[in-house]
VMD Tcl script that draws the C-alpha trace (Angstrom):
set ca {
  {0.74 3.90 -13.72}
  {2.22 1.68 -11.02}
  {3.25 4.76 -9.06}
  {-0.34 5.97 -9.37}
  {-1.65 2.79 -7.78}
  {0.95 2.74 -5.06}
  {-0.03 6.28 -4.19}
  {-3.62 4.97 -4.21}
  {-5.35 2.80 -2.37}
  {-5.68 1.75 -3.01}
  {-7.36 2.79 -2.29}
  {-8.12 4.82 -4.52}
  {-6.26 6.59 -3.90}
  {-9.27 5.90 -4.93}
  {-8.65 11.63 -7.83}
  {-9.59 20.29 -12.47}
  {-12.28 21.29 -14.32}
  {-15.78 20.68 -13.01}
  {-18.19 18.76 -15.22}
  {-21.08 18.35 -12.83}
  {-23.67 18.77 -15.56}
  {-22.46 15.55 -17.18}
  {-22.32 13.53 -13.97}
  {-24.77 10.87 -12.92}
  {-26.77 11.91 -9.81}
  {-27.09 8.27 -8.71}
  {-23.31 7.85 -8.82}
  {-22.79 11.13 -6.96}
  {-25.11 10.03 -4.15}
  {-23.10 6.83 -3.69}
  {-19.73 8.58 -3.83}
  {-20.88 11.26 -1.40}
  {-21.92 8.51 0.98}
  {-18.50 6.84 0.76}
  {-16.70 10.14 1.31}
  {-18.88 11.03 4.31}
  {-18.37 7.62 5.92}
  {-14.58 7.64 5.46}
  {-14.41 10.99 7.24}
  {-16.05 9.46 10.35}
  {-13.13 7.08 10.86}
  {-10.24 8.35 12.99}
  {-7.75 5.91 11.49}
  {-7.78 3.09 8.95}
  {-5.45 0.21 8.15}
  {-5.79 -2.16 5.20}
  {-3.94 -4.52 2.92}
  {-3.97 -4.21 -0.84}
  {-2.92 -6.12 -3.92}
  {-1.93 -4.78 -7.34}
  {-2.45 -6.95 -10.39}
  {-1.01 -5.76 -13.69}
  {-2.36 -7.01 -17.03}
  {-0.88 -5.94 -20.37}
  {-2.93 -4.85 -23.39}
  {-2.30 -8.33 -24.84}
  {-3.75 -10.03 -21.78}
  {-0.49 -11.11 -20.20}
  {-0.49 -11.19 -16.40}
  {2.54 -9.44 -14.93}
  {1.88 -10.84 -11.49}
  {0.50 -9.56 -8.21}
  {2.22 -7.31 -5.69}
  {1.07 -6.96 -2.11}
  {1.19 -4.00 0.24}
  {-0.36 -2.29 3.24}
  {-1.65 1.18 4.04}
  {-2.30 3.15 7.23}
  {-4.34 6.37 7.15}
  {-5.12 9.00 9.76}
  {-6.80 12.16 8.61}
  {-4.74 13.43 5.69}
  {-1.67 11.46 6.75}
  {-0.78 8.05 5.41}
  {1.91 5.38 5.20}
  {2.02 2.89 2.35}
  {4.37 -0.08 2.12}
  {5.01 -2.41 -0.77}
  {7.98 -4.70 -0.23}
  {10.87 -2.28 0.52}
  {9.14 0.70 -1.08}
  {7.47 3.20 1.27}
  {5.42 6.34 0.80}
  {4.92 8.55 3.84}
  {2.66 11.59 3.92}
  {2.77 13.78 7.02}
  {-0.08 15.94 5.76}
  {2.08 18.53 4.01}
  {4.91 16.59 2.40}
  {5.19 13.20 0.74}
  {8.35 11.09 1.15}
  {8.73 8.41 -1.51}
  {11.41 5.83 -0.61}
  {12.43 3.68 -3.57}
  {13.49 0.75 -1.40}
  {17.15 1.35 -2.10}
  {19.00 4.59 -1.35}
  {16.78 7.43 -2.52}
  {13.92 9.36 -0.97}
  {12.06 11.86 -3.17}
  {10.22 14.63 -1.34}
  {7.23 16.45 -2.85}
  {4.40 18.62 -1.63}
  {0.90 17.24 -1.17}
  {-0.41 19.61 -3.83}
  {2.08 18.17 -6.33}
  {0.38 14.77 -6.01}
  {-3.05 16.12 -6.84}
  {-3.17 14.35 -10.22}
  {-2.92 10.87 -8.67}
  {-5.47 8.78 -6.83}
  {-3.59 8.95 -3.57}
  {-5.14 8.23 -0.17}
  {-5.12 12.00 0.41}
  {-7.23 12.50 -2.70}
  {-9.56 9.60 -1.90}
  {-10.37 11.31 1.39}
  {-11.64 14.35 -0.49}
  {-14.39 14.80 -3.06}
  {-11.93 14.01 -5.84}
  {-14.70 12.88 -8.15}
  {-16.18 16.39 -8.30}
  {-12.87 17.90 -9.40}
  {-11.01 15.69 -11.85}
  {-13.52 13.18 -13.21}
  {-16.83 12.69 -14.94}
  {-18.59 9.71 -13.39}
  {-21.58 7.44 -13.87}
  {-23.12 4.39 -12.20}
  {-22.76 1.47 -14.60}
  {-23.90 -1.44 -12.42}
  {-25.73 -2.09 -9.15}
  {-25.96 -5.86 -9.45}
  {-24.99 -8.14 -6.59}
  {-23.24 -6.75 -3.53}
  {-21.44 -3.90 -5.29}
  {-22.08 -0.60 -6.99}
  {-19.73 -0.11 -9.93}
  {-18.93 3.46 -10.95}
  {-16.93 4.51 -13.98}
  {-14.76 7.63 -13.79}
  {-13.28 9.33 -16.84}
  {-10.62 12.06 -16.43}
  {-11.57 15.55 -17.52}
  {-7.93 16.20 -18.40}
  {-7.37 14.18 -21.57}
  {-3.61 14.59 -21.21}
  {-3.61 12.04 -18.41}
  {-2.47 8.52 -19.22}
  {-5.73 7.10 -17.87}
  {-8.69 6.25 -20.08}
  {-11.01 5.36 -17.23}
  {-11.21 4.00 -13.70}
  {-13.89 1.61 -12.52}
  {-14.38 1.51 -8.77}
  {-16.36 -1.12 -6.89}
  {-18.18 -0.06 -3.73}
  {-19.44 -2.59 -1.20}
  {-23.13 -1.76 -0.71}
  {-23.26 -2.90 2.90}
  {-19.97 -1.39 4.06}
  {-20.23 1.73 1.84}
  {-16.52 1.35 1.14}
  {-14.36 1.11 -1.98}
  {-12.94 -2.41 -2.16}
  {-11.64 -2.62 -5.72}
  {-10.55 -0.42 -8.61}
  {-9.62 -1.16 -12.22}
  {-7.49 1.36 -14.09}
  {-7.31 1.30 -17.89}
  {-4.50 3.38 -19.37}
  {-4.22 4.78 -22.88}
  {-2.15 1.79 -23.98}
  {-4.98 -0.52 -22.83}
  {-2.96 -1.91 -19.94}
  {-4.97 -2.69 -16.82}
  {-4.08 -2.43 -13.17}
  {-6.45 -3.97 -10.65}
  {-6.30 -2.75 -7.07}
  {-8.03 -4.84 -4.41}
  {-8.39 -3.73 -0.78}
  {-8.76 -6.29 2.01}
  {-8.51 -6.73 5.80}
  {-9.76 -3.21 6.39}
  {-9.74 -2.01 10.00}
  {-11.67 1.24 10.44}
  {-11.09 1.35 14.21}
  {-7.31 1.39 14.14}
  {-5.25 3.25 16.75}
  {-2.26 4.90 15.08}
  {0.41 7.16 16.53}
  {1.22 10.40 14.72}
  {4.88 9.35 14.81}
  {4.07 6.68 12.25}
  {3.60 9.37 9.62}
  {6.81 11.30 10.32}
  {9.80 10.75 8.05}
  {12.82 9.67 10.09}
  {16.02 9.55 8.04}
  {17.72 7.42 10.70}
  {15.44 4.48 9.85}
  {16.98 4.15 6.39}
  {20.47 3.30 5.06}
  {23.18 5.71 6.20}
  {24.05 6.68 2.62}
  {20.47 7.44 1.69}
  {19.96 10.48 -0.57}
  {17.01 12.79 0.08}
  {15.91 14.73 -3.00}
  {13.67 17.75 -2.42}
}
mol new
graphics top color blue
foreach p $ca { graphics top sphere $p radius 0.5 }
foreach p [lrange $ca 0 end-1] q [lrange $ca 1 end] { graphics top cylinder $p $q radius 0.2 }
display resetview
């Protein structure tokens, strides 16, 4: 679950059987608007926090991180941990001596930034608008694939900014992870080199696992 959120931002982040007949048209209109707006930005940077709460209500603390996105490329950092996506491959550095390499398609089951930039909600989730009170629209997403360890995801969309600012993930053990996005810059200027994995930047004895 933590790996899901780190691969999210998230966003995200925030998700293949289609269940369009069960989906809420009001929720779809909002999500389509978010997706369309995100695609108008050339590059985005943001900070995020991850709060983990156990099924018994215990708070496991908050972890902070940052994300940079450009098209279908992204870089996420959380302490020493890094995830780099160059658009075709994902490099997951554990913060120690190991980098695990996977294809973008292999990450399709997680709410990664790559997925959040697509119409993920029309592929992997059934969704409905559950609240429009205050400054946010709250949409609940339920996975179509019941084998996933996620019961549901609630995302909070800022009405004025038309942007996802928070997500709550409830897993099958009733643990909760809250993702909050802040300090978003949608006019960032980012070099393509930022999203290229460079082995020389890491410890000399690092192991790269394909």
